[in-house]
C-alpha positions as CSV (number, residue, x, y, z in Angstrom):
1,M,-46.8,-136.8,-53.9
2,A,-47.2,-134.9,-50.6
3,T,-50.0,-136.1,-48.3
4,A,-52.7,-133.7,-47.1
5,T,-51.1,-133.5,-43.7
6,E,-47.7,-132.6,-45.3
7,T,-49.3,-130.0,-47.5
8,Q,-51.1,-128.5,-44.6
9,K,-47.8,-128.4,-42.6
10,E,-46.0,-126.7,-45.4
11,H,-48.8,-124.2,-45.8
12,L,-48.7,-123.4,-42.0
13,E,-44.9,-123.0,-42.1
14,E,-45.1,-120.6,-45.1
15,L,-47.9,-118.7,-43.4
16,C,-45.8,-118.4,-40.2
17,Q,-42.9,-116.9,-42.2
18,Q,-45.1,-114.4,-44.0
19,I,-46.7,-113.4,-40.7
20,R,-43.2,-112.9,-39.3
21,R,-42.4,-110.6,-42.3
22,W,-45.5,-108.6,-41.6
23,I,-44.6,-108.3,-37.9
24,V,-41.1,-107.0,-38.7
25,R,-42.2,-104.7,-41.5
26,C,-45.1,-103.0,-39.7
27,T,-43.1,-102.4,-36.5
28,S,-40.1,-101.1,-38.4
29,H,-42.4,-98.8,-40.4
30,A,-44.0,-97.5,-37.2
31,G,-40.6,-97.1,-35.6
32,S,-42.0,-98.7,-32.4
33,G,-43.8,-101.8,-31.2
34,H,-42.9,-105.2,-29.9
35,P,-41.7,-107.5,-32.7
36,T,-39.7,-109.9,-30.5
37,S,-42.7,-110.5,-28.2
38,S,-44.9,-111.2,-31.2
39,L,-42.4,-113.5,-33.0
40,S,-42.3,-116.0,-30.0
41,A,-46.0,-116.9,-30.4
42,V,-46.4,-117.2,-34.2
43,E,-46.6,-121.0,-34.4
44,L,-48.9,-121.2,-31.4
45,M,-51.4,-118.8,-32.9
46,V,-51.1,-119.9,-36.5
47,D,-51.8,-123.5,-35.5
48,L,-54.7,-122.4,-33.4
49,M,-56.4,-120.3,-35.9
50,F,-55.6,-122.0,-39.2
51,D,-55.3,-125.7,-38.6
52,N,-59.1,-126.3,-38.7
53,R,-59.4,-125.6,-35.0
54,F,-60.5,-122.0,-34.3
55,R,-64.2,-121.8,-35.1
56,F,-65.3,-118.4,-36.3
57,D,-67.8,-117.1,-38.8
58,L,-66.3,-114.1,-40.5
59,D,-69.7,-113.0,-41.9
60,Q,-71.3,-113.2,-38.5
61,P,-68.7,-112.0,-35.9
62,D,-71.4,-111.7,-33.2
63,N,-72.5,-115.3,-33.6
64,P,-72.6,-116.6,-30.0
65,A,-71.2,-119.9,-31.2
66,N,-68.0,-118.3,-32.5
67,D,-64.8,-119.1,-30.6
68,R,-63.1,-116.0,-29.0
69,L,-59.5,-115.0,-29.0
70,I,-58.0,-112.5,-26.5
71,F,-54.4,-111.3,-26.5
72,S,-53.8,-110.7,-22.8
73,K,-50.2,-109.9,-23.9
74,G,-51.6,-107.0,-25.9
75,H,-48.1,-105.7,-26.8
76,A,-48.0,-108.6,-29.2
77,S,-50.5,-106.7,-31.3
78,P,-48.3,-106.9,-34.5
79,L,-49.0,-110.7,-34.4
80,F,-52.6,-110.1,-33.6
81,Y,-53.2,-107.9,-36.6
82,S,-51.1,-110.1,-38.9
83,L,-53.2,-113.1,-38.0
84,W,-56.3,-111.2,-39.0
85,A,-54.6,-110.1,-42.2
86,A,-54.0,-113.8,-42.9
87,A,-57.7,-114.4,-42.3
88,G,-58.5,-111.8,-44.9
89,Q,-59.8,-109.1,-42.4
90,I,-56.9,-106.6,-43.0
91,Q,-55.3,-105.7,-46.3
92,P,-51.5,-106.4,-45.9
93,D,-50.8,-102.8,-47.0
94,D,-52.9,-101.5,-44.2
95,L,-50.6,-103.2,-41.7
96,M,-48.2,-100.3,-42.5
97,S,-50.7,-97.9,-40.8
98,Y,-49.8,-99.7,-37.5
99,R,-49.6,-97.2,-34.6
100,E,-50.3,-94.2,-36.8
101,F,-52.7,-91.5,-35.6
102,G,-56.3,-92.4,-36.7
103,S,-55.4,-96.0,-37.6
104,K,-57.6,-98.8,-36.2
105,L,-54.4,-100.8,-35.6
106,E,-53.4,-99.2,-32.4
107,G,-50.3,-100.0,-30.3
108,H,-52.3,-102.4,-28.1
109,P,-55.6,-103.8,-29.4
110,T,-58.8,-101.8,-28.7
111,S,-62.4,-102.0,-29.9
112,R,-61.5,-99.6,-32.8
113,F,-60.3,-102.7,-34.7
114,P,-63.5,-104.8,-35.2
115,R,-61.9,-108.2,-34.5
116,T,-60.6,-107.2,-31.1
117,E,-62.7,-109.1,-28.5
118,A,-61.4,-106.9,-25.6
119,A,-58.9,-104.1,-25.2
120,T,-55.7,-105.3,-23.6
121,G,-52.2,-104.1,-23.0
122,S,-52.5,-103.5,-19.3
123,L,-51.1,-106.9,-18.3
124,G,-52.9,-109.4,-16.2
125,Q,-56.4,-108.7,-17.4
126,G,-57.1,-110.9,-20.4
127,L,-57.7,-114.1,-18.5
128,S,-60.3,-112.5,-16.3
129,I,-62.1,-111.2,-19.4
130,G,-61.9,-114.6,-21.1
131,F,-63.2,-116.1,-17.9
132,G,-66.3,-113.8,-18.2
133,M,-66.8,-114.8,-21.8
134,A,-66.5,-118.5,-21.0
135,L,-68.9,-118.0,-18.1
136,S,-71.4,-116.4,-20.4
137,A,-71.1,-119.2,-23.0
138,R,-71.5,-122.0,-20.5
139,Y,-74.1,-120.8,-18.1
140,L,-76.1,-118.2,-19.9
141,D,-75.9,-118.8,-23.7
142,K,-75.4,-122.6,-23.4
143,S,-73.1,-122.1,-26.4
144,P,-70.4,-124.3,-27.8
145,S,-68.1,-121.2,-28.0
146,R,-64.6,-121.5,-26.5
147,T,-62.4,-118.7,-25.3
148,F,-58.7,-118.8,-26.0
149,V,-56.4,-116.4,-24.2
150,L,-52.8,-115.8,-25.2
151,L,-50.8,-115.0,-22.0
152,G,-47.3,-113.8,-21.5
153,D,-45.0,-115.3,-18.9
154,S,-44.2,-111.9,-17.3
155,E,-47.8,-111.2,-16.6
156,M,-48.2,-114.4,-14.6
157,A,-46.7,-112.4,-11.7
158,E,-50.0,-110.5,-11.5
159,G,-52.4,-111.5,-8.7
160,S,-55.4,-111.0,-11.0
161,Q,-54.2,-114.0,-13.1
162,W,-54.5,-116.3,-10.1
163,E,-57.9,-114.9,-9.1
164,A,-59.1,-115.8,-12.6
165,I,-57.4,-119.2,-12.5
166,Q,-59.1,-120.2,-9.2
167,L,-62.5,-118.9,-10.2
168,A,-62.4,-120.6,-13.6
169,A,-61.7,-123.9,-11.9
170,Y,-64.5,-123.3,-9.4
171,Y,-67.0,-122.7,-12.2
172,K,-65.6,-125.7,-14.2
173,L,-65.0,-123.8,-17.4
174,D,-63.7,-126.4,-19.7
175,N,-64.4,-123.9,-22.5
176,L,-61.6,-121.6,-21.3
177,I,-58.2,-122.2,-22.7
178,G,-55.1,-120.3,-21.8
179,I,-52.0,-120.4,-24.0
180,L,-49.0,-119.4,-22.0
181,D,-46.1,-118.1,-24.2
182,V,-43.1,-118.9,-22.0
183,N,-40.4,-117.0,-24.0
184,R,-38.2,-116.5,-20.8
185,L,-37.5,-112.8,-21.3
186,G,-39.5,-109.8,-20.0
187,Q,-38.9,-106.1,-20.5
188,R,-35.8,-105.8,-18.4
189,G,-34.5,-109.3,-18.3
190,E,-35.5,-112.9,-17.4
191,T,-38.9,-113.6,-16.1
192,M,-39.6,-115.1,-12.6
193,Y,-39.2,-118.7,-13.7
194,G,-37.4,-118.3,-17.1
195,H,-37.9,-121.4,-19.2
196,D,-38.9,-123.6,-16.2
197,L,-42.2,-125.0,-17.6
198,Q,-42.7,-127.3,-14.7
199,A,-42.7,-124.3,-12.3
200,Y,-45.8,-122.9,-14.0
201,R,-47.4,-126.3,-14.2
202,D,-46.8,-126.9,-10.5
203,R,-48.6,-123.7,-9.7
204,I,-51.5,-123.8,-12.1
205,E,-52.5,-127.5,-11.9
206,P,-53.3,-127.6,-8.2
207,F,-56.1,-125.0,-8.8
208,G,-57.9,-127.6,-10.9
209,W,-56.7,-126.8,-14.4
210,R,-55.6,-129.3,-16.9
211,C,-52.0,-128.4,-18.0
212,I,-50.6,-129.5,-21.3
213,V,-46.8,-128.8,-21.7
214,I,-45.4,-128.0,-25.1
215,D,-41.6,-128.4,-25.0
216,D,-41.1,-126.6,-28.3
217,G,-43.8,-124.0,-29.1
218,H,-42.3,-123.6,-32.6
219,D,-42.7,-127.3,-33.6
220,H,-45.9,-127.7,-35.5
221,A,-46.1,-131.4,-34.7
222,Q,-45.9,-130.7,-30.9
223,V,-48.4,-127.8,-31.1
224,R,-50.8,-129.9,-33.1
225,K,-50.5,-132.8,-30.8
226,A,-51.3,-130.5,-27.8
227,F,-54.4,-129.0,-29.5
228,E,-55.6,-132.5,-30.5
229,A,-55.3,-133.5,-26.8
230,L,-57.7,-130.6,-26.0
231,E,-60.2,-131.8,-28.6
232,T,-60.1,-135.4,-27.4
233,A,-60.6,-134.3,-23.7
234,G,-64.1,-133.1,-24.5
235,H,-66.2,-131.7,-21.7
236,N,-64.2,-132.6,-18.6
237,D,-65.2,-129.6,-16.4
238,Q,-61.5,-128.4,-16.3
239,P,-60.1,-125.3,-17.9
240,T,-57.0,-126.0,-19.9
241,M,-53.6,-124.2,-19.9
242,F,-51.1,-124.8,-22.6
243,I,-47.6,-124.1,-21.3
244,A,-45.2,-123.6,-24.2
245,R,-41.5,-123.0,-24.3
246,T,-40.8,-120.4,-27.0
247,I,-38.0,-118.2,-28.1
248,K,-38.4,-114.5,-28.0
249,G,-37.5,-113.0,-31.4
250,K,-37.9,-116.4,-33.1
251,G,-37.0,-116.3,-36.8
252,I,-34.4,-113.5,-36.5
253,P,-31.1,-115.1,-35.5
254,A,-29.6,-111.9,-34.1
255,L,-32.5,-111.4,-31.8
256,E,-33.4,-114.9,-30.7
257,N,-33.4,-115.5,-27.0
258,E,-31.4,-112.3,-26.4
259,G,-32.2,-109.7,-23.9
260,G,-32.3,-105.9,-24.5
261,H,-34.6,-106.0,-27.5
262,H,-38.0,-105.8,-25.8
263,G,-40.2,-103.1,-27.5
264,K,-37.6,-102.3,-30.1
265,P,-38.3,-102.5,-33.8
266,V,-35.7,-103.6,-36.3
267,D,-33.8,-100.6,-37.7
268,D,-33.8,-99.7,-41.4
269,D,-30.2,-100.8,-41.8
270,A,-30.9,-104.4,-40.7
271,L,-34.4,-104.7,-42.2
272,G,-33.4,-105.9,-45.6
273,K,-31.1,-108.7,-44.3
274,I,-33.7,-109.9,-41.8
275,L,-36.5,-110.0,-44.4
276,S,-34.2,-112.1,-46.7
277,Q,-33.6,-114.5,-43.8
278,L,-37.3,-115.0,-43.5
279,G,-37.5,-116.2,-47.1
280,E,-39.4,-115.2,-50.2
281,P,-42.6,-113.1,-49.5
282,N,-46.0,-114.4,-50.2
283,E,-48.4,-111.5,-49.7
284,S,-51.3,-113.4,-51.0
285,I,-51.1,-116.4,-48.6
286,R,-54.2,-116.8,-46.4
287,G,-55.4,-119.1,-43.7
288,Q,-58.8,-120.6,-43.3
289,L,-60.9,-120.5,-40.2
290,A,-63.2,-123.4,-39.2
291,E,-67.0,-122.9,-39.2
292,P,-68.7,-122.6,-35.8
293,I,-71.0,-125.3,-34.5
294,V,-74.7,-124.6,-35.2
295,Y,-76.8,-124.4,-32.0
296,Q,-80.0,-122.9,-30.8
297,P,-79.5,-119.8,-28.7
298,N,-80.7,-120.0,-25.1
299,L,-83.3,-117.4,-24.2
300,P,-83.7,-116.6,-20.5
301,A,-87.1,-117.0,-19.0
302,S,-88.6,-113.8,-17.6
303,R,-91.4,-113.1,-15.1
304,G,-92.8,-109.9,-13.8
305,I,-92.1,-108.6,-10.3
306,D,-94.2,-106.0,-8.7
307,A,-92.5,-102.7,-7.9
308,P,-92.2,-101.9,-4.1
309,D,-94.7,-99.5,-2.8
310,Y,-92.7,-96.6,-1.3
311,S,-94.4,-93.8,0.5
312,I,-92.9,-90.4,1.4
313,G,-91.4,-90.5,4.9
314,D,-90.7,-94.3,4.8
315,E,-87.2,-95.1,6.1
316,V,-85.4,-97.2,3.5
317,A,-81.7,-97.6,2.8
318,T,-80.7,-97.0,-0.8
319,R,-78.8,-100.3,-0.8
320,D,-82.1,-102.0,0.0
321,A,-83.8,-100.2,-2.9
322,Y,-80.9,-101.2,-5.2
323,G,-81.6,-104.9,-4.4
324,N,-85.3,-104.4,-5.0
325,A,-84.5,-102.6,-8.3
326,L,-82.4,-105.5,-9.6
327,V,-85.2,-107.9,-9.0
328,R,-87.9,-105.7,-10.5
329,L,-85.8,-104.9,-13.6
330,A,-84.9,-108.5,-14.4
331,S,-87.9,-108.9,-16.6
332,K,-87.5,-105.6,-18.3
333,Y,-83.8,-106.3,-19.1
334,P,-83.4,-110.1,-19.9
335,T,-79.7,-109.6,-20.3
336,L,-79.3,-108.1,-16.8
337,I,-77.1,-110.2,-14.5
338,A,-75.4,-109.6,-11.2
339,L,-71.9,-110.2,-9.8
340,D,-70.9,-109.7,-6.2
341,G,-67.7,-109.9,-4.2
342,E,-69.0,-112.1,-1.4
343,V,-70.9,-109.3,0.3
344,C,-74.3,-109.7,-1.4
345,N,-76.0,-109.7,2.0
346,S,-74.6,-106.2,2.6
347,T,-74.9,-104.8,-1.0
348,R,-78.4,-106.4,-1.2
349,S,-77.8,-108.0,-4.5
350,K,-78.6,-111.2,-2.5
351,R,-82.3,-110.4,-3.3
352,F,-81.5,-110.8,-7.0
353,R,-79.5,-114.0,-6.3
354,D,-82.5,-115.5,-4.4
355,E,-84.9,-114.7,-7.2
356,F,-82.7,-115.4,-10.2
357,P,-79.9,-117.7,-9.1
358,D,-79.1,-118.6,-12.8
359,R,-78.3,-114.9,-13.5
360,F,-76.1,-114.3,-10.4
361,F,-72.4,-115.1,-10.1
362,E,-70.5,-115.1,-6.9
363,M,-67.1,-113.7,-7.5
364,F,-65.8,-114.0,-3.9
365,I,-63.3,-111.5,-2.5
366,A,-61.4,-111.1,-5.8
367,E,-62.5,-107.7,-7.1
368,Q,-60.0,-107.4,-10.0
369,N,-61.2,-110.7,-11.5
370,M,-64.8,-109.7,-10.8
371,V,-64.4,-106.5,-12.9
372,G,-62.6,-108.4,-15.7
373,A,-65.2,-111.1,-15.7
374,A,-67.9,-108.4,-15.9
375,T,-66.1,-106.9,-18.9
376,G,-66.1,-110.3,-20.6
377,L,-69.8,-110.8,-19.9
378,A,-70.7,-107.3,-21.2
379,L,-68.8,-108.0,-24.4
380,R,-70.9,-111.1,-24.9
381,G,-74.1,-109.0,-24.7
382,K,-74.9,-109.1,-21.0
383,T,-75.7,-106.2,-18.7
384,P,-73.6,-106.9,-15.7
385,F,-74.2,-105.1,-12.4
386,V,-71.1,-105.4,-10.2
387,S,-71.6,-104.9,-6.5
388,T,-69.3,-104.6,-3.5
389,F,-68.3,-102.0,-0.9
390,A,-67.2,-98.8,-2.7
391,A,-63.9,-99.0,-0.9
392,F,-63.1,-102.4,-2.4
393,L,-63.7,-101.2,-5.9
394,T,-60.6,-99.1,-5.7
395,R,-58.3,-102.1,-5.9
396,A,-59.7,-102.9,-9.3
397,F,-59.3,-99.4,-10.8
398,D,-57.0,-100.6,-13.6
399,Q,-59.6,-103.1,-14.8
400,I,-62.4,-100.4,-14.4
401,R,-60.5,-97.8,-16.4
402,M,-59.9,-100.3,-19.3
403,T,-63.6,-101.2,-19.7
404,P,-64.4,-98.2,-22.0
405,Y,-61.6,-99.1,-24.4
406,S,-63.5,-102.4,-25.0
407,D,-66.9,-100.6,-25.2
408,A,-67.9,-102.8,-22.3
409,H,-70.9,-101.2,-20.6
410,V,-70.4,-102.5,-17.1
411,K,-72.5,-101.1,-14.2
412,F,-70.9,-100.7,-10.8
413,V,-72.6,-100.3,-7.5
414,G,-70.6,-99.3,-4.4
415,S,-72.2,-99.6,-1.0
416,H,-71.0,-98.5,2.4
417,C,-69.9,-95.1,1.3
418,G,-68.5,-92.4,3.5
419,V,-68.1,-91.9,7.2
420,S,-71.8,-92.3,7.7
421,I,-71.3,-96.1,7.7
422,G,-70.2,-95.6,11.3
423,Q,-68.4,-97.9,13.6
424,D,-66.7,-100.2,11.1
425,G,-64.0,-97.5,10.6
426,P,-62.0,-96.1,7.7
427,S,-61.0,-99.4,6.1
428,Q,-64.6,-99.9,5.1
429,M,-65.5,-96.3,4.2
430,G,-65.7,-95.5,0.5
431,L,-64.3,-92.0,0.4
432,E,-62.5,-92.0,-3.0
433,D,-65.0,-93.6,-5.2
434,I,-66.7,-90.6,-6.8
435,A,-63.3,-89.2,-7.8
436,M,-62.3,-92.6,-9.2
437,F,-65.4,-93.0,-11.4
438,R,-65.5,-89.4,-12.5
439,T,-62.3,-90.1,-14.4
440,I,-63.9,-92.8,-16.6
441,Q,-64.5,-91.2,-20.0
442,D,-68.2,-90.9,-20.9
443,G,-69.1,-92.7,-17.7
444,L,-72.1,-92.0,-15.4
445,V,-71.8,-91.3,-11.7
446,L,-75.1,-91.4,-9.9
447,Y,-75.8,-90.9,-6.2
448,P,-79.4,-91.3,-5.1
449,C,-80.7,-90.0,-1.8
450,D,-83.8,-92.2,-1.3
451,A,-85.4,-95.4,-2.4
452,V,-87.5,-93.9,-5.3
453,S,-84.5,-92.2,-6.9
454,T,-82.4,-95.3,-6.4
455,E,-84.9,-97.5,-8.4
456,A,-85.1,-94.9,-11.1
457,L,-81.4,-94.5,-11.4
458,V,-80.7,-98.2,-11.6
459,D,-83.2,-98.3,-14.5
460,L,-81.3,-95.5,-16.2
461,M,-78.0,-97.3,-15.7
462,A,-79.3,-100.5,-17.2
463,A,-80.5,-98.7,-20.3
464,H,-77.5,-96.5,-20.8
465,D,-74.7,-97.5,-23.2
466,S,-71.7,-96.6,-21.0
467,V,-69.9,-97.6,-17.9
468,A,-72.0,-96.4,-14.9
469,Y,-71.5,-96.1,-11.2
470,L,-74.2,-95.9,-8.5
471,R,-73.3,-94.9,-4.9
472,T,-75.5,-96.4,-2.2
473,T,-75.8,-95.7,1.5
474,R,-75.7,-98.2,4.3
475,G,-78.1,-96.5,6.7
476,K,-81.8,-95.8,6.2
477,T,-82.9,-92.5,4.7
478,P,-86.4,-91.1,4.4
479,V,-88.2,-91.3,1.1
480,I,-88.7,-87.8,-0.3
481,Y,-89.9,-88.4,-3.8
482,D,-93.3,-89.6,-5.0
483,S,-93.1,-93.0,-6.7
484,D,-93.8,-91.5,-10.1
485,E,-91.0,-88.9,-10.0
486,E,-88.9,-88.8,-13.1
487,F,-85.1,-88.7,-13.3
488,V,-82.8,-88.2,-16.2
489,V,-79.1,-88.7,-16.8
490,G,-77.4,-85.3,-16.3
491,G,-80.3,-83.9,-14.2
492,C,-80.8,-82.7,-10.7
493,K,-83.7,-81.7,-8.5
494,V,-84.2,-78.3,-6.8
495,L,-86.0,-79.3,-3.6
496,R,-86.2,-76.0,-1.8
497,Q,-86.2,-72.5,-3.3
498,S,-87.6,-69.1,-3.1
499,D,-87.2,-65.7,-4.8
500,D,-85.1,-64.5,-1.9
501,D,-82.6,-67.3,-1.6
502,Q,-79.2,-66.1,-0.4
503,V,-77.4,-69.5,-0.3
504,T,-77.3,-72.6,-2.5
505,L,-76.7,-75.9,-0.8
506,I,-75.7,-78.7,-3.3
507,A,-75.5,-82.3,-2.1
508,A,-76.4,-85.9,-2.9
509,G,-77.1,-89.1,-1.0
510,I,-76.8,-88.9,2.8
511,T,-75.7,-85.3,2.9
512,L,-78.7,-84.2,0.9
513,H,-80.8,-85.0,4.0
514,E,-78.4,-83.0,6.2
515,C,-78.8,-80.1,3.8
516,L,-82.6,-80.3,4.0
517,S,-82.4,-80.1,7.8
518,A,-79.9,-77.3,7.6
519,H,-82.2,-75.4,5.3
520,Q,-84.9,-75.4,8.0
521,T,-82.5,-74.3,10.7
522,L,-81.3,-71.4,8.4
523,K,-84.8,-70.5,7.5
524,D,-85.7,-70.2,11.2
525,A,-82.7,-67.9,11.6
526,G,-83.8,-65.7,8.6
527,V,-81.5,-67.1,6.0
528,N,-83.1,-68.4,2.8
529,S,-81.4,-71.3,1.1
530,R,-81.9,-73.3,-2.1
531,V,-81.3,-77.0,-1.9
532,I,-80.3,-79.1,-4.9
533,D,-80.2,-82.9,-5.1
534,L,-77.2,-83.5,-7.4
535,Y,-78.2,-87.1,-8.1
536,S,-76.3,-87.1,-11.4
537,I,-72.7,-86.1,-10.6
538,K,-71.5,-87.0,-14.0
539,P,-72.8,-85.6,-16.3
540,L,-73.8,-82.5,-14.4
541,D,-76.8,-80.3,-14.9
542,H,-74.7,-77.2,-15.5
543,A,-77.7,-75.0,-16.4
544,T,-79.4,-75.5,-13.0
545,I,-76.2,-75.1,-11.1
546,R,-75.3,-71.8,-12.9
547,K,-78.8,-70.5,-12.5
548,A,-78.6,-71.1,-8.7
549,A,-75.2,-69.4,-8.7
550,D,-76.7,-66.4,-10.6
551,Q,-79.5,-66.1,-8.1
552,T,-77.7,-66.6,-4.8
553,Q,-74.7,-65.1,-3.0
554,V,-72.7,-68.2,-2.4
555,V,-72.7,-72.0,-3.2
556,F,-72.0,-74.6,-0.6
557,T,-71.3,-78.2,-1.6
558,V,-71.6,-80.9,1.0
559,E,-70.4,-84.5,0.6
560,D,-69.5,-87.6,2.5
561,H,-66.4,-88.1,0.5
562,F,-62.9,-86.7,0.4
563,P,-62.7,-83.2,-1.2
564,E,-60.4,-84.3,-4.0
565,G,-62.4,-85.3,-7.1
566,G,-65.8,-85.3,-5.4
567,I,-69.0,-83.2,-5.7
568,G,-67.3,-80.0,-4.7
569,E,-64.7,-80.2,-7.4
570,A,-67.4,-81.2,-10.0
571,V,-69.4,-78.0,-9.1
572,L,-66.2,-75.9,-9.0
573,T,-65.5,-77.1,-12.6
574,S,-69.0,-76.1,-13.6
575,L,-68.6,-72.6,-12.1
576,S,-64.9,-72.1,-12.9
577,D,-65.7,-68.8,-14.7
578,H,-68.5,-67.7,-12.4
579,P,-68.1,-65.0,-9.9
580,T,-70.2,-66.6,-7.2
581,P,-67.9,-68.2,-4.5
582,V,-68.1,-72.0,-3.8
583,N,-67.4,-73.5,-0.4
584,C,-66.8,-77.2,-0.3
585,L,-67.7,-79.1,2.9
586,A,-66.2,-82.6,2.8
587,V,-64.4,-85.3,4.8
588,R,-61.1,-83.5,5.6
589,K,-60.1,-85.2,8.9
590,R,-58.9,-88.8,9.4
591,P,-62.0,-90.8,9.8
592,L,-62.6,-92.8,13.1
593,S,-65.0,-95.4,14.3
594,G,-68.2,-94.1,15.9
595,S,-71.8,-93.5,15.3
596,S,-72.9,-92.0,12.0
597,E,-74.2,-88.9,13.7
598,K,-70.9,-88.3,15.5
599,L,-68.8,-88.9,12.5
600,L,-70.9,-86.5,10.3
601,D,-70.6,-83.9,13.0
602,A,-66.8,-84.4,13.4
603,E,-66.3,-84.0,9.7
604,E,-68.4,-80.9,9.7
605,I,-70.9,-82.2,7.2
606,S,-73.9,-82.6,9.6
607,A,-76.9,-80.4,9.4
608,A,-75.7,-78.4,12.4
609,K,-72.3,-77.9,11.0
610,I,-73.6,-76.9,7.6
611,A,-75.8,-74.3,9.2
612,D,-72.8,-73.0,11.2
613,A,-70.7,-72.8,8.1
614,V,-73.3,-70.8,6.3
615,R,-73.8,-68.4,9.2
616,R,-70.1,-67.8,9.4
617,W,-69.9,-66.9,5.8
618,M,-72.9,-64.6,6.0
619,T,-71.4,-62.7,9.0
620,R,-67.8,-62.8,7.8
């Protein structure tokens, strides 16, 4: 009679073979996909999920005690979906909808499939997201949840992986477990270190990770022994990395460990033979997940903070108001947390850190990992505000653009925008950020001009279910709004107008104040202008913009940003079918170091230059 251990081993082996059948069939039916990349990790994932190890309540998927599984190698989605089919979450027949239009089983996992923890497929991001989830579990939820991340060996060349590795060790995340599938072959040939497991260990271990090497990632006994070592280690303040030698295409002799098959399904002529090699089908076989540990959720303490008392005419930098807003809103939004890239004294998120140190996470100068971590935190129910210089957010654009596909509502705040920052020079000037964030689907792009509007817009961001970006200014600007002024997403403010307006001036942030000064200069010269504060750049208040275009002869947009993708192009899009001409004043020359005033003047976006441009147009 077979022992319980032998019976379980036989069950896992049979489950692996059926999962291989599903992988081959669904990719062949789709005519595309990555079967060989999926086949290499079958034993690793089956033993993790179905050998009484992976703790997950299928009836309560949002249970904070559930373990989490992220496929950083998202192209192994056939394996990912097959695992959940084995868990009873997908009907096997539905696997044949893989990659079809309208199917939830997309080519790389997205949030359209409910068991996807995070959208992946752009390599090098899963570990950072897992880091964020583990950070949430350990420091915020005080949860026994663990986060497992399946990694491909090719993606270990990405710098973002090493940002995540060093930060996970710094934060002592023993609840973060990487599973490195070293199958030797990438898309075009051998990976950097091939099957040299020691090379990976020598690089990962010095960061402070515990490395467990699995010589044969297809041997259930070795895989089980490795996972048991994880269990016996307990809480040791070290993240763990399993480094497993595997065979790409495992289970299909003609494809095993052979190059040239990446991203290629089995053709119809070979399908029957390959399925027969995988043994008799067992469509009804299923695996059992372990139950999560019961625990009492941690509820953050809150306390009220009085709102700052701003008066019209006060000189306050919008970055200062942002720091004040975070502190004030901490009680209103108990899930609000802050991350910063080692510039919190400049972005002013330091004020939040000082008041709520348990809800602040220093991410150091590793912006890609910071954004990935914020995604993980957002997916665990937090409202992360990510702050750094606007210029430095550009290096994390890939991570930023992926956040909507996970339905991760991360809030970004970029400070030190435009040439107005002055003497630090172009390396520190955010001049592309509006364009970058305008491309994020369903995202918000907000640009306040004073302290009152900043506080209001931060509140709107926190409450809004989307990715959002707020642009702040380094220098002080006068408060122009009463403290009870209301702001809405997709709105704007008409600050100056008359029945005889000839020109519309549209701006936001620092150049809004230049437009207000230009308005007075033009008025003294007999030219009436309408001034609009376009604090919501995305979405736009099309109705107000079009009304202004209807009632004036010309529209001028003014921005401390490159012309491509900025305020000017947003307004041009709104007025694409309107006869009123639009002139876009923006940063068009190579920026230099200098005073804010000289730089604004040199780029022809100062009050004097705005007035000059209007007069030239009027007398053309």
